[in-house]
N, C-alpha and C positions, 0 to 999 in steps of 0.2 A: 658303703663299705661291706665287703662280703663277710659272712659269718663262717666260723669254723664249726660246722655242725654235721653230724653223720647219722644215718639211719634210713629206714624205709617208712614212708607214709603211704597208706593204702587208701586211695581215693575211690569213693563211690561215684563213678563217672556218670554225669547226666547225658541224656540224648541231645545231640546237636554239635558240641565241640569235638574236634579231632583229639586223639591222644596227645599229639604234639602241642595243641592249644592248652590242654590240662598241665602238661609239663612246664610250659612257659609260665602259666599262672602260679604253679607251686614254686618254681624257681624264684619268681619275684617275691612271693610271700615269705619264703625262708631266707631270702637274700644270700643265696649260695651260688658259687661259680659252676659247680658240677651237679648235674641233675639229669636223670634219664629214666624212661619207663622200661618195663620188663616184658613188652609184647603189646602191640596195638590192639585197640578195639575200634571197629567201624564207627563213624560219627553217630549213627542212629542207635548203636548198641549202648547199653548201660552196665553198671556194676563194677566189679573189682578191678582196679588198675593200680598195682603197686608201683611206686615211684621211688627210685633210689637217689639219695642225697649224699653229697660229700664222698667219703671213703666207701660208702655202700655201693657206689657205682661200680666198684670192682667186682661185686658179686651179682650184678644184674643178670648176667647170662645164666647163672645157676638158678635164679628165681624163675626166669622165663622158661627153663627146661622142665619145671614142675608140672604135675598133672593139672588139668583144667576141668572145671565143672560149669555147666551152663543150664539155665532155664530158657526155653525158647518156645515160640509159637510158629508152627508151620501152617501156611495158608494154601490149601489145595485148590486146583482149578484155575490157577493163574501163574504163568511163566513170565519172568522178567529178564531183561538183559543183564542186570547186575546180580540176579539170584536173590535179591531182597526187595523190600517194599519201596526202596528209594529209586528203583529203576523204571525203565519204560516197559510197558506190557507188550509181550511178544505174542502171547497166545492165551486164550481163555477156553476152558473146557467145563462141561457140566460135572458136578460131583455126585450126581445120583448114583447110588450103588456103593459109595465109599462107606466102609464099615470100620468100627473101632477095632475089630479083630484083624482086619486087613492091615491097618496102620501098625498095630502092635507087632504083627508077624513081620511086616516090612522092615520095621526098625531092627529086628533081630538079625536081618541079613547084613547089617553094617557093624555088628559087634565083632571085634577082632582086628586083624590086619586088613586095612582097606586101601585100595588105590584111589586117590583123588586127583583130578585134574584141576589145577588152580583156576579160579574164574578170571576172565579178562579184566574185570574191575577189581584188581588186587594190587598190592605193593610189590609183588614178586617181580624180579627183573629177568628179561630175556634180551640177550645181546646188549646189555648195558642200559636198557630202557625199562622203566616200570610199566607193567601191563596196563594199569589204568590210564597212563599217558597215551599208549597206543590205542586203547579202546575209545578214548575221547576224540582221537583223530579219525575214528571210523575204521581202524584196522583191527583185524583178528589174526593172531599168529598161532602156530602150533605150540602147545604147552606140554611139557613132559609130566606124566602122571607121577605123583609122589605117594609113598606108602606112609600111612599114619596108623595109629592104634586107637581104637575106640573101645574102652573097657566096659562101658555101659551105655545103653540107649533105651530108654523106656518111655512109654506113654503115660502122662499124668492127668490129662484131661482131653475130652473129645466133644467138640461143639461144631459140627460141620458148618462152614468149610475149614475151620481151624482145629488144630490139634496141638495141645501143649505137651512138650517133651522135656526130658531131663537127659543130659549127655555128660559123661565123664570120659575124657580123652587126652591124648598126648599133645604136646606142642605141635603147631603147624596144621591142626585140623581146621578146615573151613566149615563152619556150621551152615553157611549159605549153600555150599556145595552139597552137604548132606541133605538139606531140605530139597534142593533141586533134584538130586539123584533119587531120593525117596519118592518124589512125585512122578518121576519118569518110570521108575520101576513098577509103581502101582497103576500107571496108565492115566492118571488124572492131572499130572503136572502140579507143580508147587513152587513156592518161594518162601524165604524166611521172612516172616512178618514182624516178629519181635525177638530181641535177644538180650538176655541179662547174664553176665558172667558172675557166678556166685562163689567161685574159689579159684585161686592161683597158688599152687604149692601149699604152703602152710597157712596162707591168708584166705580167710572166708569173709563173706559179706558183713558179718558182725564185727570184723576188725576194721572195717572201712569208715571213712568220714566224708561228709559232703563238702564241696567247695565253699558253700556259704558258711559252714561252721569253721573252716580254716580261715576264711577271711575275717570272721568275727574274732577268732583267737589272735590273729595277727595284730588287730587293733588293741588288744589287751596287753600285748608284749611278747617277746621271744619265748619266755617260759611257758606261757599258755599255749603257744604254737607247738613247742617242742614236745609237749606231752602226747602228741599224736604220732611221734616217731617210734617205730619198732626197732630194736637193736639188730645188728648183723646176725647175731646168734639165733634170733627168732626166725630171720629170713632163711637161714640154712637148717632149720629144724628137721626137714625131711631127709637130710643126709645122715649117713652113719657118723659116729663120733669116735674119736680116739684121743684120750688125754695123754699128753707127753710129760716126761719128767723134765727137769730144768736143763740139763745138758743138751738133750735132743731138741727141746723147744728153742734153745739159743741157735742151734745149727739150722733149724727150719726157718727161723727169722732171718737168717742170712742166705736163704735159698737152697739149702741142702736137704734133699729128701731123706726120710728115715730108711735105713737099709734093713735087710732081713734080720740081722743080729739085733738091731734096735727094736724091731717089731716083736721079736722073740722075747726080749727083755721086758717089754711092756705088756707081754701076754695079749697081743692084739688078736682079735677073732679072725677067722679065715674069711676075709672079704671076697666076694665074688668078683670075677673079671668085669671091669668097667664101673664098679660101684664107687660112687663119689663119697669122700670121707672128709669131715671137717676136723682139723687138727687143733686141739686146744691146749693152752699152757696150764700149769698147775693151779692157776687162779680162775680158770674157766674162760679165759679170753680166746677168741678164735684167731689163730695165727695164719692159717692157710687152708686151702682146699686141695686135697689130693685125689688121685684115682688109682684103684687097685688093678694090678695086672692079673690077679687071680692066682699067682704063684708065690706070694709072699713079699712083694715089694710094692711101694707106692711111688707114683709120679706126681710131683707138685704141679697143679694146674694154675694156682694163683696164690701168691704170698700176700697177705693182707696187712702186714706190718713191716716196718723198716728194720734194718739190721741193728738199729739203735734202740730196739724195743726195751722198755724199762723193766727188765727182769733182773732181779737181784737175788742173792742167796737168802733163802728163808727156811725155816723148819716147817716142812709140810707133813 
C-alpha cells in the first residue's frame, strides 16, 4: 500500500547505478507512487542527487534549475569517445610540458557564458532520438551548441596527468565536455576521469544520505526513514520569499496570482524580471511558486496546494 509522504531525500549516489536506478530504489523504500530525480548524474558519477517524493515532485523542476557544484578529476593525454573514463580511447598524447599554470589559465577561459556542444553519449534528443542511442548504433549527428554559464572553475590539485578541479555552474553544463574542451584548448587532449557533485541548489553533500543508510532505516520503520526527508520549503530556499496575508493566500490557493495592488499592500520588494518567488501563507507554508515580470506583477508557475487548503481565520 502506497504511503502519503512528501519531501526531498538527498541521496549520495554511488558510482555504478544510473540515476533512474536510484529513483526506483528510493521509490520502493518509501513505498510511494510519485518519485522523481532533479537532474541525472552519469552512472560513474557520484554525489548529490535530490529525489522528490509525493507532492514534492511538483517542485522538481525548480530544484533542478538551481546552481550546481562539482569536484572533478580531468585526465590529460587521453581522448575518449564518451569524453569520460567509461569510453573507448580515441587518441593518446604525451603530457610533457603540461604545467599547473597552463591548466589554471586554461580553466579561466571557460568562466562566464560558454557555448557547449552536447556529447554524443548524452540523453539529449535530436529528432526524437536520444544521442546515446544514436552513438551506440555507430551514428554521429550534428548537435546544436547550447549556452551555459560557468560561475567558477578553479584548479585544486595538480598531479600530471591528472588535475583536480572545482566547478560552479548552471543547469545543463556538461563537465565531460568541459574536460574535453579544456584538453583540446591546451593541446594535450583530456577526458573526465572522476566526477562528484557536491551541491544542487540548497542541498550540499552534508545534507545527503547513502543508499545503505536508507535501506537500514527502512528496516526500522517509516519514522526512521522519514527523518531523512527535507521539507518543500527547504528545497525552495534559494528562491525569493513573499509572505501573504490570509485573503491573498486563499486566492493563491485557488490559482489566482497576486495583482499589483496586492503586492503594494504586502509591501513586496521590487523583484527583478524572471526572479522566482515562493509564496507562503501566514503560517509559513509554501502555497505556490511565482515569477516576477519586473514591473510589479507575479505570474503563478506552480500552485502547490489545493483550493481546499486548510486556512482558517486566526489572529496573526
